[in-house]
C-alpha positions as MATLAB code, in Angstrom:
seq = 'MPLDLTLVDPDNPNNIPDQQTPTIGSHLARHPYVQRILRENATLREANQRLQKLQQEMFRREVLMARHLEPLNPAPVGIIEPVPGRPTIVHVDTFRLLQNRVMHEDAPTIRLLVGGPDAAPQHCHHVRLGPSEIVERYAHPLPDRPNAIVVLWTDAPIEVLR';
ca = [
      17.371   26.682  -37.244;
      21.163   26.459  -37.315;
      22.722   23.765  -35.162;
      25.532   24.520  -32.741;
      28.454   22.421  -34.005;
      30.886   23.122  -31.178;
      32.909   20.173  -29.863;
      31.017   18.050  -27.366;
      31.928   15.345  -24.883;
      30.484   12.055  -26.269;
      30.169   10.552  -22.775;
      27.907   13.329  -21.510;
      24.231   12.553  -22.344;
      23.256   16.211  -21.782;
      25.194   17.511  -24.783;
      22.270   17.982  -27.138;
      19.414   20.059  -25.744;
      15.912   19.135  -26.905;
      15.608   22.194  -29.153;
      18.823   21.175  -30.977;
      17.965   17.494  -31.510;
      18.917   16.751  -35.103;
      16.218   15.645  -37.504;
      16.093   11.945  -38.290;
      18.081   11.082  -41.398;
      20.268   14.197  -41.329;
      24.029   13.922  -41.535;
      24.428   14.903  -37.861;
      21.819   12.348  -36.727;
      23.844    9.586  -38.394;
      26.998   10.470  -36.452;
      27.845    7.645  -33.985;
      28.401    9.972  -31.033;
      25.098   11.759  -31.616;
      23.287    8.428  -31.944;
      24.806    7.251  -28.665;
      23.775   10.436  -26.876;
      20.245   10.245  -28.241;
      19.941    6.601  -27.125;
      21.218    7.459  -23.641;
      18.794   10.399  -23.403;
      15.894    8.143  -24.373;
      16.993    5.502  -21.850;
      17.309    8.093  -19.081;
      13.910    9.585  -19.946;
      12.255    6.137  -19.786;
      14.005    5.295  -16.505;
      12.880    8.626  -15.042;
       9.270    7.950  -16.046;
       9.401    4.463  -14.463;
      10.871    5.953  -11.283;
       8.118    8.577  -11.100;
       5.423    5.905  -11.511;
       7.047    3.786   -8.789;
       7.231    6.775   -6.420;
       3.553    7.580   -7.038;
       2.559    3.955   -6.356;
       4.585    3.879   -3.133;
       3.013    7.158   -2.025;
      -0.491    5.772   -2.703;
       0.301    2.634   -0.680;
       1.678    4.646    2.236;
      -1.411    6.850    2.288;
      -3.653    3.786    2.111;
      -1.824    2.048    4.936;
      -1.761    5.190    7.076;
      -5.495    5.568    6.596;
      -6.345    1.978    7.519;
      -3.768    0.988   10.123;
      -4.630    2.119   13.583;
      -2.298    1.831   16.544;
      -2.223   -1.625   18.092;
      -4.274   -2.004   21.239;
      -3.501   -5.518   22.495;
      -6.429   -7.417   23.970;
      -5.804   -8.716   27.503;
      -5.194  -12.450   27.689;
      -8.122  -14.137   29.390;
     -11.885  -13.989   29.146;
     -13.513  -10.795   27.872;
     -17.120  -10.442   28.985;
     -19.551   -8.968   26.444;
     -21.251   -5.626   26.943;
     -24.918   -6.348   27.789;
     -27.207   -5.675   24.825;
     -24.290   -4.970   22.451;
     -22.697   -7.603   20.189;
     -18.989   -8.306   19.997;
     -17.594   -8.159   16.460;
     -14.556  -10.168   15.391;
     -12.833   -9.840   12.026;
      -9.421  -10.366   10.472;
      -7.654   -7.155    9.488;
      -6.476   -7.798    5.923;
      -4.360   -4.631    5.779;
      -2.422   -5.770    8.830;
      -2.074   -9.243    7.261;
      -0.559   -7.654    4.170;
       1.738   -5.481    6.254;
       2.909   -8.529    8.226;
       3.672  -10.401    5.025;
       5.513   -7.520    3.348;
       7.408   -6.265    6.393;
       8.030   -9.755    7.900;
       6.335   -8.747   11.146;
       4.131  -10.645   13.577;
       1.579   -8.002   14.573;
      -1.803   -9.356   15.740;
      -4.379   -9.413   12.959;
      -7.595  -10.444   14.726;
      -9.592   -7.332   15.581;
     -12.134   -7.394   18.427;
     -14.819   -4.756   18.861;
     -16.334   -5.535   22.256;
     -19.534   -3.516   22.411;
     -20.371   -3.056   18.733;
     -18.830   -1.271   15.761;
     -18.214    1.963   17.705;
     -16.057    0.309   20.395;
     -12.308    0.787   20.647;
     -10.628   -2.047   18.730;
      -8.450   -4.605   20.463;
      -6.038   -6.858   18.584;
      -4.912  -10.401   19.269;
      -3.508  -13.522   17.600;
      -5.768  -16.304   18.904;
      -9.308  -16.367   20.336;
     -11.762  -19.048   21.434;
     -15.412  -18.230   20.817;
     -18.713  -19.408   22.187;
     -21.928  -19.412   20.129;
     -21.527  -16.932   17.298;
     -22.522  -16.238   13.734;
     -20.586  -15.181   10.644;
     -22.275  -12.427    8.675;
     -21.588  -11.224    5.131;
     -22.281   -7.482    4.869;
     -21.478   -6.215    1.395;
     -24.056   -3.438    1.578;
     -23.058   -2.294    5.093;
     -19.403   -2.988    5.969;
     -18.050   -1.872    9.324;
     -17.609    1.886    9.742;
     -14.127    3.074    8.707;
     -13.378   -0.460    7.460;
     -14.640   -0.950    3.904;
     -12.705   -4.227    3.698;
     -14.512   -5.723    6.722;
     -17.293   -7.368    4.758;
     -17.394  -10.806    6.405;
     -17.466  -10.429   10.184;
     -18.243  -12.643   13.136;
     -20.907  -11.473   15.604;
     -21.272  -12.967   19.095;
     -22.936  -12.248   22.420;
     -20.892  -14.893   24.241;
     -17.729  -14.280   26.244;
     -14.500  -14.387   24.256;
     -11.359  -16.056   25.549;
      -8.161  -14.438   24.256;
      -5.400  -17.023   24.227;
      -2.596  -14.966   22.655;
];
């Protein structure tokens, strides 16, 4: 394949198309301008690949956060009475903890489910509990919360302080 030997701008890394890349060891490949262009092309290609990987990782994180972060529903300050016959579940939302740390926010991370796992979640910063038990549930985490493995179950009233 004959090479196009027209004059090129040595500062432009797009001078040598891929199909015209000189073979290693040839006279043209040893030319300083050609070597510089080939190095810049390789550097740009590597930087582009790193950028694509970073964009994919950011997209995965955004999808993950969008899937697991629900809108905040602040719990009212004061005593919350339990629903008769249904336990109240308390757990710390690790995704919201991570978001607070990364985004330098102060969103409440304690999640209350007054009336069992199907109740609407309420969020707060500080609670005082009566008699309760901490349960480890690797086989059966909370619905829609695969990270909620260790949860606190109580039938006592909960006092939300903040």
